[in-house]
C-alpha positions in Angstrom: 100.6 98.8 105.9 97.0 97.7 105.5 97.1 97.0 109.3 98.0 100.6 110.0 101.7 99.9 110.5 104.5 101.2 108.3 107.6 99.4 107.1 110.7 99.1 109.4 113.6 101.3 108.5 115.4 98.7 106.5 112.4 97.8 104.5 111.6 101.5 103.9 115.2 102.1 102.6 115.0 99.0 100.2 111.6 100.1 98.9 112.8 103.8 98.5 115.9 102.6 96.6 113.9 100.3 94.4 111.2 102.9 93.6 113.7 105.7 93.3 111.4 107.8 95.6 112.4 109.8 98.6 109.9 109.2 101.4 110.6 112.7 102.7 108.9 114.1 99.6 105.6 112.7 100.8 105.6 113.9 104.4 105.2 117.1 106.1 105.5 118.1 109.8 103.4 121.0 111.0 105.9 121.8 113.6 108.6 122.2 110.9 106.6 125.1 109.5 105.8 126.6 112.9 109.4 126.9 113.9 110.9 127.9 110.5 112.9 131.1 110.8 112.1 134.1 108.8 114.4 134.8 105.8 115.5 138.1 107.1 116.5 136.4 110.5 118.5 133.7 108.6 120.3 136.3 106.5 121.3 138.6 109.4 122.5 135.7 111.6 124.6 134.5 108.6 126.2 138.0 108.4 126.9 138.0 112.2 128.7 134.6 111.9 130.8 135.6 108.8 134.4 135.6 110.1 135.3 138.0 107.2 133.1 140.8 108.6 133.8 142.8 111.7 130.9 143.1 114.2 130.6 146.7 113.1 130.5 145.8 109.4 128.0 143.0 110.0 125.7 145.5 112.0 126.0 148.1 109.1 125.0 145.5 106.5 122.2 144.3 108.7 120.8 147.8 109.1 120.9 148.4 105.3 119.3 145.0 104.5 116.6 145.3 107.1 115.6 148.8 105.8 115.6 147.7 102.2 113.6 144.4 103.0 111.0 146.3 105.1 110.5 148.8 102.3 110.1 146.1 99.6 107.7 144.2 101.7 105.6 147.4 102.3 105.7 148.0 98.5 104.5 144.4 97.8 101.8 144.7 100.5 100.5 148.0 98.9 100.5 146.5 95.4 98.6 143.5 96.7 96.1 145.7 98.4 95.6 147.8 95.3 95.2 144.7 93.1 92.5 143.3 95.4 90.5 146.6 95.2 90.4 146.4 91.4 
């Protein structure tokens, strides 16, 4: 590693097991953050995929959840703005 090279996959697996450390805990990928879906999008897409819900039921839940989410985000933004002014 001093030469700028990392261990091969087998060596890394052995070192990880020996040290009881997960190498993923020490890495981050900027592209991972750039393409991370919004929580609301994840939730609504899950509702649409739920086989127990009709398309109409999923759409109704999506409307209610979006309205509630947007209202709570607005409230949180207003509270943060008020706090900064103090």
